[in-house]
DRENPA-3360 file (N, C-alpha, C; in nm, 2 decimals, always signed):
BEGIN
1 = XXXXXXXX = +1.97/-0.09/-0.97/+1.84/-0.06/-0.90/+1.82/-0.16/-0.79 ~ +1.78/-0.11/-0.67/+1.75/-0.20/-0.56/+1.60/-0.24/-0.57 ~ +1.57/-0.37/-0.57/+1.44/-0.42/-0.58/+1.40/-0.48/-0.45 ~ +1.30/-0.42/-0.39/+1.26/-0.46/-0.25/+1.13/-0.55/-0.26 ~ +1.12/-0.64/-0.16/+1.00/-0.72/-0.15/+0.89/-0.63/-0.10 ~ +0.78/-0.61/-0.17/+0.67/-0.52/-0.13/+0.56/-0.60/-0.06 ~ +0.49/-0.54/+0.04/+0.37/-0.61/+0.09/+0.26/-0.62/-0.01 ~ +0.18/-0.72/+0.00/+0.07/-0.75/-0.10/-0.07/-0.71/-0.04;
9 = XXXXXXXX = -0.09/-0.72/+0.09/-0.23/-0.70/+0.14/-0.22/-0.61/+0.26 ~ -0.31/-0.51/+0.26/-0.33/-0.41/+0.37/-0.47/-0.43/+0.42 ~ -0.48/-0.47/+0.55/-0.62/-0.48/+0.61/-0.64/-0.37/+0.71 ~ -0.75/-0.29/+0.68/-0.79/-0.18/+0.76/-0.89/-0.22/+0.87 ~ -0.86/-0.18/+0.99/-0.95/-0.20/+1.11/-0.96/-0.07/+1.19 ~ -1.08/-0.03/+1.23/-1.10/+0.08/+1.31/-1.03/+0.07/+1.44 ~ -0.96/+0.17/+1.49/-0.88/+0.17/+1.61/-0.97/+0.13/+1.73 ~ -1.09/+0.17/+1.73/-1.18/+0.13/+1.84/-1.22/-0.01/+1.85;
17 = XXXXXXXX = -1.19/-0.09/+1.74/-1.21/-0.23/+1.73/-1.08/-0.31/+1.73 ~ -0.98/-0.26/+1.81/-0.85/-0.31/+1.80/-0.84/-0.46/+1.84 ~ -0.92/-0.51/+1.93/-0.91/-0.65/+1.97/-0.94/-0.74/+1.85 ~ -1.02/-0.69/+1.75/-1.04/-0.78/+1.63/-0.91/-0.81/+1.56 ~ -0.81/-0.73/+1.57/-0.69/-0.75/+1.50/-0.62/-0.87/+1.54 ~ -0.64/-0.92/+1.66/-0.56/-1.03/+1.72/-0.62/-1.16/+1.69 ~ -0.73/-1.16/+1.62/-0.80/-1.29/+1.58/-0.71/-1.36/+1.47 ~ -0.71/-1.49/+1.47/-0.63/-1.56/+1.38/-0.64/-1.52/+1.24;
25 = XXXXXXXX = -0.76/-1.50/+1.19/-0.78/-1.47/+1.05/-0.72/-1.34/+1.00 ~ -0.71/-1.25/+1.10/-0.65/-1.12/+1.07/-0.50/-1.13/+1.04 ~ -0.43/-1.23/+1.09/-0.29/-1.24/+1.08/-0.24/-1.28/+0.93 ~ -0.34/-1.30/+0.84/-0.30/-1.33/+0.71/-0.27/-1.21/+0.62 ~ -0.29/-1.09/+0.68/-0.26/-0.96/+0.61/-0.11/-0.94/+0.62 ~ -0.05/-0.89/+0.51/+0.09/-0.85/+0.52/+0.11/-0.73/+0.61 ~ +0.01/-0.63/+0.60/+0.02/-0.51/+0.67/-0.12/-0.49/+0.74 ~ -0.11/-0.48/+0.88/-0.24/-0.46/+0.96/-0.24/-0.31/+0.99;
33 = XXXXXXXX = -0.35/-0.25/+0.94/-0.36/-0.10/+0.95/-0.47/-0.07/+1.05 ~ -0.43/+0.01/+1.16/-0.52/+0.06/+1.25/-0.57/+0.20/+1.20 ~ -0.70/+0.22/+1.18/-0.75/+0.34/+1.12/-0.79/+0.44/+1.23 ~ -0.74/+0.56/+1.22/-0.78/+0.67/+1.30/-0.86/+0.77/+1.22 ~ -0.88/+0.75/+1.09/-0.95/+0.85/+1.01/-1.10/+0.82/+1.00 ~ -1.14/+0.79/+0.87/-1.29/+0.79/+0.84/-1.37/+0.70/+0.93 ~ -1.32/+0.59/+0.98/-1.40/+0.49/+1.06/-1.42/+0.53/+1.20 ~ -1.35/+0.64/+1.24/-1.36/+0.69/+1.38/-1.43/+0.82/+1.39;
41 = XXXXXXXX = -1.55/+0.83/+1.46/-1.62/+0.95/+1.47/-1.54/+1.05/+1.56 ~ -1.56/+1.18/+1.54/-1.48/+1.28/+1.60/-1.47/+1.27/+1.75 ~ -1.58/+1.23/+1.82/-1.58/+1.23/+1.96/-1.51/+1.10/+2.02 ~ -1.47/+1.01/+1.93/-1.39/+0.90/+1.97/-1.25/+0.90/+1.93 ~ -1.20/+1.01/+1.87/-1.06/+1.02/+1.82/-0.96/+0.99/+1.93 ~ -0.98/+1.06/+2.05/-0.88/+1.05/+2.15/-0.87/+0.90/+2.21 ~ -0.99/+0.84/+2.22/-0.99/+0.70/+2.27/-0.93/+0.61/+2.17 ~ -0.94/+0.64/+2.04/-0.88/+0.56/+1.94/-0.73/+0.57/+1.94;
49 = XXXXXXXX = -0.68/+0.69/+1.97/-0.53/+0.70/+1.98/-0.48/+0.62/+2.10 ~ -0.55/+0.62/+2.21/-0.50/+0.54/+2.32/-0.49/+0.39/+2.30 ~ -0.58/+0.34/+2.20/-0.57/+0.20/+2.17/-0.44/+0.16/+2.10 ~ -0.37/+0.26/+2.04/-0.25/+0.23/+1.97/-0.14/+0.17/+2.06 ~ -0.15/+0.20/+2.19/-0.05/+0.15/+2.29/-0.06/+0.00/+2.29 ~ -0.18/-0.05/+2.30/-0.20/-0.20/+2.30/-0.16/-0.26/+2.17 ~ -0.18/-0.19/+2.06/-0.14/-0.24/+1.93/+0.01/-0.25/+1.92 ~ +0.08/-0.16/+1.98/+0.23/-0.15/+1.97/+0.29/-0.25/+2.06;
57 = XXXXXXXX = +0.23/-0.28/+2.17/+0.29/-0.37/+2.27/+0.26/-0.52/+2.26 ~ +0.17/-0.55/+2.16/+0.13/-0.69/+2.15/+0.24/-0.77/+2.10 ~ +0.27/-0.88/+2.17/+0.38/-0.97/+2.13/+0.34/-1.07/+2.03 ~ +0.43/-1.11/+1.95/+0.41/-1.22/+1.86/+0.31/-1.19/+1.74 ~ +0.30/-1.06/+1.72/+0.21/-1.01/+1.61/+0.29/-1.01/+1.48 ~ +0.25/-1.09/+1.38/+0.33/-1.11/+1.26/+0.31/-1.00/+1.16 ~ +0.19/-0.95/+1.12/+0.18/-0.85/+1.02/+0.26/-0.72/+1.05 ~ +0.30/-0.65/+0.94/+0.36/-0.52/+0.96/+0.26/-0.43/+1.03;
65 = XXXXXXXX = +0.30/-0.35/+1.12/+0.21/-0.26/+1.19/+0.20/-0.12/+1.13 ~ +0.08/-0.08/+1.10/+0.06/+0.05/+1.03/-0.05/+0.13/+1.10 ~ -0.05/+0.26/+1.08/-0.16/+0.34/+1.13/-0.20/+0.44/+1.02 ~ -0.33/+0.46/+1.00/-0.37/+0.56/+0.90/-0.42/+0.68/+0.99 ~ -0.36/+0.79/+0.96/-0.39/+0.91/+1.04/-0.48/+1.01/+0.96 ~ -0.53/+1.10/+1.03/-0.62/+1.20/+0.97/-0.53/+1.30/+0.89 ~ -0.59/+1.38/+0.80/-0.51/+1.48/+0.73/-0.44/+1.57/+0.82 ~ -0.31/+1.60/+0.79/-0.23/+1.69/+0.88/-0.27/+1.83/+0.85;
73 = XXXXXXXX = -0.35/+1.85/+0.75/-0.40/+1.99/+0.73/-0.52/+2.02/+0.82 ~ -0.56/+1.92/+0.90/-0.67/+1.94/+0.99/-0.63/+1.91/+1.14 ~ -0.70/+1.96/+1.23/-0.67/+1.95/+1.37/-0.65/+1.81/+1.41 ~ -0.74/+1.72/+1.37/-0.74/+1.58/+1.41/-0.60/+1.52/+1.37 ~ -0.56/+1.55/+1.25/-0.43/+1.49/+1.20/-0.31/+1.54/+1.28 ~ -0.32/+1.67/+1.31/-0.21/+1.73/+1.39/-0.20/+1.66/+1.53 ~ -0.32/+1.64/+1.58/-0.33/+1.57/+1.72/-0.28/+1.43/+1.71 ~ -0.31/+1.36/+1.60/-0.25/+1.23/+1.58/-0.10/+1.23/+1.58;
81 = XXXXXXXX = -0.04/+1.32/+1.51/+0.11/+1.33/+1.51/+0.16/+1.37/+1.64 ~ +0.10/+1.47/+1.71/+0.15/+1.51/+1.84/+0.15/+1.40/+1.94 ~ +0.04/+1.32/+1.93/+0.02/+1.20/+2.02/+0.14/+1.11/+2.00 ~ +0.17/+1.08/+1.87/+0.28/+0.98/+1.84/+0.41/+1.03/+1.89 ~ +0.44/+1.16/+1.87/+0.57/+1.22/+1.92/+0.58/+1.22/+2.07 ~ +0.47/+1.26/+2.14/+0.47/+1.26/+2.28/+0.49/+1.13/+2.34 ~ +0.43/+1.03/+2.28/+0.44/+0.89/+2.33/+0.55/+0.81/+2.27 ~ +0.63/+0.87/+2.19/+0.74/+0.81/+2.12/+0.69/+0.68/+2.05;
89 = XXXXXXXX = +0.58/+0.69/+1.98/+0.52/+0.58/+1.92/+0.54/+0.58/+1.77 ~ +0.62/+0.48/+1.72/+0.65/+0.47/+1.58/+0.61/+0.34/+1.52 ~ +0.50/+0.33/+1.45/+0.47/+0.21/+1.38/+0.56/+0.18/+1.26 ~ +0.55/+0.07/+1.20/+0.63/+0.04/+1.08/+0.60/+0.14/+0.97 ~ +0.47/+0.16/+0.95/+0.42/+0.25/+0.84/+0.32/+0.35/+0.90 ~ +0.33/+0.47/+0.85/+0.22/+0.57/+0.88/+0.16/+0.60/+0.74 ~ +0.03/+0.59/+0.73/-0.05/+0.62/+0.61/-0.11/+0.75/+0.62 ~ -0.07/+0.84/+0.53/-0.13/+0.98/+0.53/-0.25/+0.98/+0.44;
97 = XXXXXXXX = -0.34/+1.07/+0.48/-0.47/+1.08/+0.40/-0.49/+1.22/+0.35 ~ -0.56/+1.23/+0.24/-0.60/+1.36/+0.18/-0.48/+1.45/+0.15 ~ -0.37/+1.39/+0.11/-0.25/+1.46/+0.08/-0.27/+1.53/-0.06 ~ -0.23/+1.65/-0.07/-0.24/+1.72/-0.20/-0.12/+1.80/-0.23 ~ -0.02/+1.79/-0.15/+0.11/+1.86/-0.17/+0.22/+1.79/-0.11 ~ +0.33/+1.77/-0.18/+0.45/+1.69/-0.13/+0.50/+1.76/+0.00 ~ +0.48/+1.89/+0.02/+0.52/+1.96/+0.14/+0.46/+1.89/+0.27 ~ +0.34/+1.84/+0.26/+0.28/+1.78/+0.37/+0.36/+1.66/+0.42;
105 = XXXXXXXX = +0.41/+1.58/+0.33/+0.49/+1.46/+0.36/+0.63/+1.51/+0.42 ~ +0.69/+1.61/+0.37/+0.81/+1.66/+0.42/+0.80/+1.71/+0.56 ~ +0.69/+1.78/+0.58/+0.66/+1.84/+0.72/+0.64/+1.72/+0.82 ~ +0.57/+1.62/+0.78/+0.55/+1.51/+0.87/+0.68/+1.44/+0.90 ~ +0.76/+1.42/+0.80/+0.89/+1.36/+0.82/+0.98/+1.44/+0.91 ~ +0.98/+1.57/+0.90/+1.06/+1.66/+0.98/+1.01/+1.65/+1.13 ~ +0.88/+1.65/+1.15/+0.83/+1.64/+1.29/+0.87/+1.51/+1.35 ~ +0.86/+1.40/+1.28/+0.89/+1.27/+1.33/+1.04/+1.24/+1.34;
113 = XXXXXXXX = +1.12/+1.33/+1.28/+1.27/+1.30/+1.28/+1.33/+1.30/+1.42 ~ +1.26/+1.36/+1.52/+1.32/+1.36/+1.65/+1.31/+1.23/+1.73 ~ +1.22/+1.14/+1.67/+1.20/+1.00/+1.73/+1.32/+0.91/+1.69 ~ +1.35/+0.82/+1.78/+1.47/+0.73/+1.76/+1.44/+0.64/+1.64 ~ +1.32/+0.58/+1.63/+1.28/+0.49/+1.52/+1.20/+0.57/+1.42 ~ +1.22/+0.54/+1.29/+1.15/+0.61/+1.19/+1.05/+0.52/+1.12 ~ +0.93/+0.57/+1.09/+0.83/+0.50/+1.02/+0.84/+0.53/+0.87 ~ +0.80/+0.43/+0.79/+0.79/+0.45/+0.64/+0.66/+0.53/+0.62;
121 = XXXXXXXX = +0.66/+0.62/+0.53/+0.54/+0.71/+0.50/+0.47/+0.66/+0.37 ~ +0.35/+0.61/+0.38/+0.27/+0.58/+0.26/+0.17/+0.69/+0.25 ~ +0.13/+0.72/+0.13/+0.04/+0.83/+0.10/-0.08/+0.78/+0.02 ~ -0.20/+0.81/+0.08/-0.32/+0.78/+0.01/-0.35/+0.88/-0.10 ~ -0.37/+0.84/-0.22/-0.40/+0.93/-0.33/-0.55/+0.92/-0.36 ~ -0.62/+1.03/-0.32/-0.76/+1.03/-0.33/-0.83/+1.16/-0.37 ~ -0.75/+1.25/-0.42/-0.81/+1.38/-0.47/-0.76/+1.41/-0.61 ~ -0.83/+1.49/-0.69/-0.79/+1.53/-0.82/-0.65/+1.60/-0.81;
129 = XXXXXXXX = -0.63/+1.68/-0.71/-0.51/+1.76/-0.70/-0.39/+1.66/-0.67 ~ -0.41/+1.56/-0.59/-0.31/+1.46/-0.57/-0.27/+1.39/-0.70 ~ -0.37/+1.35/-0.78/-0.34/+1.29/-0.91/-0.26/+1.38/-0.99 ~ -0.29/+1.51/-1.00/-0.21/+1.60/-1.08/-0.07/+1.62/-1.03 ~ -0.05/+1.60/-0.90/+0.09/+1.62/-0.84/+0.15/+1.49/-0.81 ~ +0.11/+1.38/-0.87/+0.15/+1.25/-0.83/+0.30/+1.22/-0.83 ~ +0.37/+1.27/-0.93/+0.51/+1.25/-0.94/+0.59/+1.31/-0.82 ~ +0.55/+1.44/-0.79/+0.61/+1.51/-0.68/+0.58/+1.44/-0.55;
137 = XXXXXXXX = +0.46/+1.39/-0.53/+0.43/+1.32/-0.41/+0.50/+1.19/-0.40 ~ +0.51/+1.12/-0.51/+0.58/+0.99/-0.50/+0.72/+1.00/-0.47 ~ +0.78/+1.11/-0.51/+0.93/+1.14/-0.50/+0.97/+1.14/-0.35 ~ +0.87/+1.18/-0.26/+0.91/+1.19/-0.12/+0.83/+1.09/-0.03 ~ +0.77/+0.99/-0.10/+0.69/+0.89/-0.03/+0.76/+0.75/-0.03 ~ +0.72/+0.67/+0.06/+0.77/+0.53/+0.06/+0.67/+0.43/+0.00 ~ +0.55/+0.48/-0.03/+0.45/+0.39/-0.10/+0.33/+0.47/-0.13 ~ +0.25/+0.43/-0.23/+0.13/+0.50/-0.27/+0.01/+0.40/-0.25;
145 = XXXXXXXX = -0.10/+0.45/-0.20/-0.22/+0.38/-0.19/-0.34/+0.45/-0.26 ~ -0.41/+0.38/-0.34/-0.52/+0.45/-0.41/-0.64/+0.45/-0.33 ~ -0.70/+0.57/-0.31/-0.82/+0.58/-0.23/-0.94/+0.62/-0.32 ~ -1.01/+0.52/-0.37/-1.11/+0.54/-0.47/-1.24/+0.61/-0.42 ~ -1.27/+0.59/-0.29/-1.40/+0.64/-0.24/-1.41/+0.79/-0.24 ~ -1.30/+0.85/-0.19/-1.30/+1.00/-0.19/-1.29/+1.06/-0.33 ~ -1.21/+1.00/-0.41/-1.20/+1.05/-0.55/-1.33/+1.04/-0.62 ~ -1.40/+0.92/-0.61/-1.53/+0.91/-0.68/-1.63/+1.01/-0.63;
153 = XXXXXXXX = -1.63/+1.03/-0.49/-1.72/+1.13/-0.43/-1.70/+1.27/-0.49 ~ -1.57/+1.30/-0.50/-1.53/+1.44/-0.55/-1.58/+1.45/-0.70 ~ -1.56/+1.35/-0.77/-1.60/+1.35/-0.92/-1.75/+1.33/-0.93 ~ -1.82/+1.28/-0.83/-1.96/+1.26/-0.84/-1.99/+1.14/-0.93 ~ -1.91/+1.04/-0.92/-1.93/+0.92/-1.01/-1.92/+0.79/-0.92 ~ -1.96/+0.68/-0.98/-1.95/+0.55/-0.91/-1.81/+0.50/-0.92 ~ -1.78/+0.41/-0.83/-1.65/+0.34/-0.83/-1.66/+0.23/-0.93 ~ -1.62/+0.25/-1.05/-1.61/+0.14/-1.15/-1.47/+0.14/-1.21;
161 = XXXXXXXX = -1.43/+0.03/-1.27/-1.30/+0.01/-1.33/-1.27/+0.12/-1.43 ~ -1.37/+0.15/-1.52/-1.34/+0.25/-1.62/-1.33/+0.39/-1.56 ~ -1.42/+0.42/-1.46/-1.41/+0.55/-1.40/-1.28/+0.58/-1.33 ~ -1.22/+0.48/-1.28/-1.10/+0.49/-1.19/-0.97/+0.46/-1.27 ~ -0.98/+0.42/-1.40/-0.87/+0.38/-1.47/-0.76/+0.48/-1.48 ~ -0.79/+0.60/-1.51/-0.69/+0.71/-1.53/-0.61/+0.73/-1.40 ~ -0.68/+0.73/-1.29/-0.61/+0.75/-1.16/-0.52/+0.63/-1.13 ~ -0.57/+0.51/-1.15/-0.49/+0.40/-1.13/-0.36/+0.40/-1.21;
169 = XXXXXXXX = -0.38/+0.44/-1.34/-0.26/+0.44/-1.43/-0.16/+0.54/-1.38 ~ -0.20/+0.66/-1.34/-0.11/+0.76/-1.29/-0.03/+0.71/-1.16 ~ -0.10/+0.64/-1.08/-0.04/+0.59/-0.95/+0.06/+0.49/-0.98 ~ +0.03/+0.39/-1.06/+0.13/+0.28/-1.08/+0.25/+0.33/-1.15 ~ +0.24/+0.42/-1.25/+0.35/+0.48/-1.32/+0.44/+0.56/-1.23 ~ +0.38/+0.64/-1.14/+0.46/+0.72/-1.05/+0.53/+0.63/-0.95 ~ +0.46/+0.53/-0.90/+0.53/+0.44/-0.80/+0.64/+0.37/-0.87 ~ +0.62/+0.32/-0.99/+0.73/+0.25/-1.06/+0.85/+0.34/-1.09;
177 = XXXXXXXX = +0.82/+0.47/-1.11/+0.93/+0.56/-1.14/+1.02/+0.58/-1.02 ~ +0.97/+0.56/-0.90/+1.06/+0.57/-0.78/+1.08/+0.44/-0.71 ~ +1.03/+0.33/-0.77/+1.05/+0.19/-0.72/+1.00/+0.18/-0.58 ~ +0.87/+0.23/-0.56/+0.80/+0.21/-0.43/+0.67/+0.13/-0.45 ~ +0.61/+0.08/-0.35/+0.49/+0.00/-0.36/+0.37/+0.09/-0.41 ~ +0.29/+0.02/-0.49/+0.16/+0.08/-0.53/+0.05/-0.01/-0.49 ~ -0.04/+0.04/-0.40/-0.14/-0.05/-0.34/-0.28/-0.01/-0.40 ~ -0.35/-0.10/-0.46/-0.48/-0.07/-0.52/-0.58/-0.05/-0.41;
185 = XXXXXXXX = -0.69/+0.03/-0.45/-0.80/+0.06/-0.36/-0.87/-0.07/-0.31 ~ -0.94/-0.07/-0.20/-1.02/-0.18/-0.16/-1.14/-0.20/-0.25 ~ -1.19/-0.32/-0.25/-1.31/-0.36/-0.32/-1.42/-0.35/-0.22 ~ -1.52/-0.26/-0.24/-1.62/-0.24/-0.13/-1.74/-0.34/-0.15 ~ -1.74/-0.42/-0.25/-1.84/-0.52/-0.27/-1.80/-0.65/-0.18 ~ -1.83/-0.64/-0.06/-1.78/-0.74/+0.04/-1.83/-0.88/+0.01 ~ -1.95/-0.90/-0.05/-2.00/-1.03/-0.07/-1.98/-1.08/-0.21 ~ -1.91/-1.00/-0.29/-1.89/-1.04/-0.43/-1.74/-1.08/-0.46;
193 = XXXXXXXX = -1.71/-1.20/-0.42/-1.57/-1.24/-0.43/-1.52/-1.25/-0.58 ~ -1.62/-1.28/-0.67/-1.58/-1.28/-0.81/-1.53/-1.14/-0.86 ~ -1.60/-1.04/-0.81/-1.56/-0.90/-0.84/-1.42/-0.87/-0.79 ~ -1.40/-0.91/-0.66/-1.27/-0.89/-0.60/-1.16/-0.96/-0.68 ~ -1.18/-1.09/-0.72/-1.09/-1.16/-0.80/-1.05/-1.09/-0.93 ~ -1.16/-1.05/-1.00/-1.14/-0.99/-1.13/-1.06/-0.85/-1.11 ~ -1.10/-0.78/-1.01/-1.04/-0.65/-0.99/-0.90/-0.66/-0.95 ~ -0.87/-0.76/-0.86/-0.73/-0.79/-0.82/-0.64/-0.83/-0.94;
201 = XXXXXXXX = -0.69/-0.91/-1.02/-0.61/-0.95/-1.14/-0.58/-0.84/-1.23 ~ -0.68/-0.75/-1.25/-0.66/-0.64/-1.34/-0.56/-0.54/-1.28 ~ -0.57/-0.52/-1.15/-0.48/-0.43/-1.08/-0.33/-0.48/-1.09 ~ -0.32/-0.61/-1.07/-0.18/-0.67/-1.08/-0.13/-0.65/-1.22 ~ -0.21/-0.68/-1.32/-0.17/-0.67/-1.46/-0.13/-0.52/-1.49 ~ -0.19/-0.42/-1.43/-0.16/-0.28/-1.45/-0.02/-0.25/-1.39 ~ +0.02/-0.32/-1.29/+0.15/-0.29/-1.22/+0.14/-0.27/-1.07 ~ +0.01/-0.27/-1.02/+0.00/-0.26/-0.87/+0.07/-0.37/-0.80;
209 = XXXXXXXX = +0.13/-0.35/-0.69/+0.21/-0.45/-0.62/+0.13/-0.51/-0.50 ~ +0.01/-0.46/-0.47/-0.08/-0.51/-0.37/-0.21/-0.44/-0.37 ~ -0.30/-0.48/-0.27/-0.43/-0.43/-0.27/-0.48/-0.42/-0.13 ~ -0.56/-0.32/-0.10/-0.62/-0.30/+0.03/-0.74/-0.39/+0.05 ~ -0.77/-0.42/+0.18/-0.88/-0.51/+0.22/-0.96/-0.44/+0.33 ~ -1.09/-0.46/+0.33/-1.17/-0.40/+0.44/-1.23/-0.51/+0.52 ~ -1.20/-0.64/+0.49/-1.25/-0.75/+0.56/-1.15/-0.87/+0.55 ~ -1.13/-0.95/+0.65/-1.03/-1.06/+0.64/-1.07/-1.16/+0.54;
217 = XXXXXXXX = -1.20/-1.17/+0.50/-1.24/-1.27/+0.40/-1.18/-1.24/+0.26 ~ -1.14/-1.11/+0.25/-1.08/-1.07/+0.12/-0.93/-1.11/+0.10 ~ -0.87/-1.14/+0.21/-0.72/-1.15/+0.22/-0.67/-1.27/+0.13 ~ -0.74/-1.38/+0.13/-0.69/-1.50/+0.06/-0.68/-1.47/-0.09 ~ -0.78/-1.41/-0.14/-0.78/-1.37/-0.29/-0.67/-1.27/-0.32 ~ -0.66/-1.17/-0.24/-0.56/-1.07/-0.26/-0.42/-1.13/-0.25 ~ -0.39/-1.20/-0.15/-0.26/-1.26/-0.13/-0.22/-1.35/-0.25 ~ -0.31/-1.44/-0.29/-0.28/-1.53/-0.39/-0.27/-1.46/-0.53;
225 = XXXXXXXX = -0.35/-1.36/-0.55/-0.34/-1.29/-0.68/-0.21/-1.22/-0.70 ~ -0.16/-1.16/-0.59/-0.04/-1.08/-0.60/+0.09/-1.16/-0.57 ~ +0.07/-1.30/-0.56/+0.19/-1.39/-0.54/+0.21/-1.46/-0.67 ~ +0.34/-1.46/-0.72/+0.37/-1.53/-0.85/+0.35/-1.68/-0.83 ~ +0.29/-1.75/-0.93/+0.28/-1.89/-0.92/+0.41/-1.96/-0.97 ~ +0.41/-2.09/-0.95/+0.53/-2.17/-0.98/+0.58/-2.16/-1.13 ~ +0.48/-2.15/-1.22/+0.52/-2.13/-1.36/+0.59/-2.00/-1.38 ~ +0.53/-1.89/-1.32/+0.59/-1.76/-1.34/+0.73/-1.76/-1.27;
233 = XXXXXXXX = +0.75/-1.82/-1.16/+0.87/-1.82/-1.09/+0.98/-1.90/-1.16 ~ +0.94/-2.01/-1.22/+1.04/-2.09/-1.29/+1.08/-2.02/-1.42 ~ +0.99/-1.95/-1.49/+1.03/-1.88/-1.61/+1.12/-1.76/-1.57 ~ +1.09/-1.69/-1.46/+1.17/-1.58/-1.42/+1.31/-1.63/-1.38 ~ +1.32/-1.74/-1.31/+1.45/-1.79/-1.28/+1.53/-1.83/-1.40 ~ +1.47/-1.89/-1.50/+1.54/-1.93/-1.62/+1.59/-1.80/-1.69 ~ +1.51/-1.70/-1.70/+1.55/-1.57/-1.77/+1.68/-1.51/-1.70 ~ +1.67/-1.51/-1.56/+1.78/-1.45/-1.49/+1.91/-1.53/-1.51;
241 = XXXXXXXX = +1.89/-1.66/-1.50/+2.01/-1.75/-1.51/+2.08/-1.74/-1.65 ~ +1.99/-1.75/-1.75/+2.05/-1.75/-1.89/+2.10/-1.61/-1.93 ~ +2.03/-1.51/-1.89/+2.08/-1.37/-1.92/+2.21/-1.34/-1.86 ~ +2.22/-1.38/-1.73/+2.35/-1.35/-1.66/+2.46/-1.44/-1.71 ~ +2.43/-1.57/-1.75/+2.53/-1.66/-1.80/+2.58/-1.61/-1.94 ~ +2.50/-1.54/-2.01/+2.54/-1.49/-2.14/+2.59/-1.34/-2.13 ~ +2.62/-1.30/-2.01/+2.68/-1.17/-1.98/+2.60/-1.06/-2.04 ~ +2.47/-1.06/-2.01/+2.37/-0.95/-2.04/+2.35/-0.93/-2.19;
249 = XXXXXXXX = +2.39/-1.03/-2.27/+2.36/-1.02/-2.42/+2.22/-1.06/-2.44 ~ +2.16/-1.01/-2.55/+2.02/-1.05/-2.58/+2.02/-1.20/-2.62 ~ +1.92/-1.27/-2.57/+1.91/-1.42/-2.59/+1.77/-1.45/-2.63 ~ +1.75/-1.58/-2.67/+1.62/-1.63/-2.70/+1.58/-1.74/-2.61 ~ +1.47/-1.74/-2.55/+1.42/-1.84/-2.46/+1.27/-1.88/-2.50 ~ +1.25/-2.00/-2.54/+1.12/-2.05/-2.58/+1.06/-1.96/-2.69 ~ +1.15/-1.92/-2.78/+1.10/-1.84/-2.90/+1.09/-1.70/-2.87 ~ +1.12/-1.65/-2.75/+1.10/-1.51/-2.72/+1.23/-1.44/-2.70;
257 = XXXXXXXX = +1.25/-1.32/-2.76/+1.37/-1.24/-2.74/+1.37/-1.19/-2.60 ~ +1.49/-1.21/-2.53/+1.50/-1.16/-2.39/+1.62/-1.06/-2.39 ~ +1.58/-0.94/-2.35/+1.67/-0.83/-2.34/+1.67/-0.77/-2.20 ~ +1.74/-0.66/-2.17/+1.74/-0.60/-2.04/+1.61/-0.58/-1.97 ~ +1.50/-0.53/-2.05/+1.37/-0.51/-1.98/+1.31/-0.63/-1.92 ~ +1.32/-0.74/-2.00/+1.27/-0.87/-1.96/+1.34/-0.93/-1.84 ~ +1.48/-0.90/-1.84/+1.56/-0.94/-1.72/+1.52/-0.87/-1.60 ~ +1.50/-0.74/-1.61/+1.46/-0.66/-1.50/+1.32/-0.70/-1.44;
265 = XXXXXXXX = +1.23/-0.73/-1.53/+1.10/-0.78/-1.49/+1.11/-0.91/-1.41 ~ +1.20/-1.00/-1.46/+1.22/-1.13/-1.40/+1.28/-1.11/-1.26 ~ +1.37/-1.02/-1.25/+1.43/-0.99/-1.12/+1.33/-0.94/-1.02 ~ +1.23/-0.86/-1.06/+1.13/-0.81/-0.97/+1.03/-0.92/-0.93 ~ +1.00/-1.01/-1.02/+0.91/-1.12/-0.99/+0.98/-1.21/-0.88 ~ +1.10/-1.23/-0.89/+1.17/-1.32/-0.79/+1.19/-1.25/-0.66 ~ +1.20/-1.11/-0.66/+1.23/-1.04/-0.54/+1.10/-1.02/-0.46 ~ +0.98/-1.03/-0.53/+0.86/-0.99/-0.46/+0.77/-1.12/-0.44;
273 = X = +0.83/-1.23/-0.40/+0.76/-1.35/-0.38/+0.68/-1.34/-0.25;
% end
């Protein structure tokens, strides 16, 4: 199995506020996402697309460049894709929204295939139907992102840990099945850093590989939570070294039995520093 280093933090910024992205504090995101969807009113969609040119040409920009497009089942989404093809614009990641069928992802990949450079396709899981088809969607995606706001609105419930637990579980299991990143939903309580910390820790314990942010002040907590500490890294290195030295036989380390599953987990910890 190939174990890839996955990004930990995704910072969303409206395309019409693109200059904010180049501020120093924004550079702490692993992935900088320009949003063309919910944060952009319909009459500003075209102006938002034009801002992507500045985003793509900016030199010395360290975070991975991503764009969140509108649903390709809607006109705005189709126009987003047509604009990218006509301008030969390929960010590192394209984030799809309101996906409910794996065919949507395949269609987008086919349209973009004529471009010289290819983008990774991450899919926002935010509807009941997407949850029900999660394995089929994950099979043709490069990453999954949990969108709690739309899911909660559809269910008519608040965004709480218990209310969203089932959806989170389905997403992390599907992502792990195909060894792709799983990014937890943003915490919308912007002034409650304790809530962000607790939520981030729970998400990592569930198996999420990262978390979305809606403000740069959230990045420090997210990055630190999804980064292994020195104790975890040392233990993982010990497991990998001893397991390989003993030619994959079950061993005991600090009183714990170490078999292939523990070795695989240790390899993932070391790969995703």
